[in-house]
N, C-alpha and C positions, 0 to 999 in steps of 0.2 A: 413787872419791872424787875430787872435783875439787880445784882449788887454792884453794878459798875460805879466807879467813882466819878464818872463824867456826869455833870448836871445837864438837865434838859432845858430847852428854851433859850430865848434871848428877846430883847425888845423887838416888838413887831411880830413875834411868833406866838401861836396858840398851842397850849398844852391842855388836853382834856383829862380831867381826873374824876375818880369816883371811888369811894371806899366800898369794899366788898369782902365778903367771906364766901369763898367758893368751895363747895364740898358738901357731901351729904352721905351719911352712913345709912346703909340699908342692911337689915338682917345682921347687925353688929359686925359688919365687915367694912374694911377700908380704914383709913387713918383718921384720928381725931385732929381737927384743926383748931388750935388755940388762937383766939383773937384778942389782942390787947385792947384796952379801952379805946373808943373812937371819939374822944372828947375834942373840943376845939383846940386845946393846947397840944394834944398829941398829934392831930392832923397838921396843925401849923408847923410844928417842929419837923415832921416828915417832909412837908412841902418845901420848907426852907432848906432842908438838907439835899433835896433832889431837883429843885427847880430854881433857875437863876432869877434874881430880882429883875423887874421890868417886863417879865413875860406876861402875856395874857393867859389867864387860867380860866378854862371853861368847866363848870361843874353843874350838878343838879341844884335844886333849891334848898338843900339841907342847911339849917341855920349855922352849923359848925363852920361853914365856909364863909360866912358873912364878914369875917375879920380880914380877908385877903386884901381888900382895897386899902386898908390902913397899914399894910405891911409891904408896900412897894410892888404890888401886883395889880394888873388890871383884871377885874373879875367879871366874867360874863356868866349868866345863869341860864339854864335851859330846863324847863319843866317836862 
């Protein structure tokens, strides 16, 4: 996701999300990727900043996403 100020989604549209750290250092080469905490509060804040209320959000079954239904998102899970 880029740093665009435009939010994703709208009612009736599906946005798929997944938290991830992409990167691997081999032989001490490459850059170190710092990952902030991935708690429910952190992820919810990012989702609310990037995705419009009323959007259907599809995620994996990680428990941190369980709060989405109570924050004006329809939440679908896929294992």
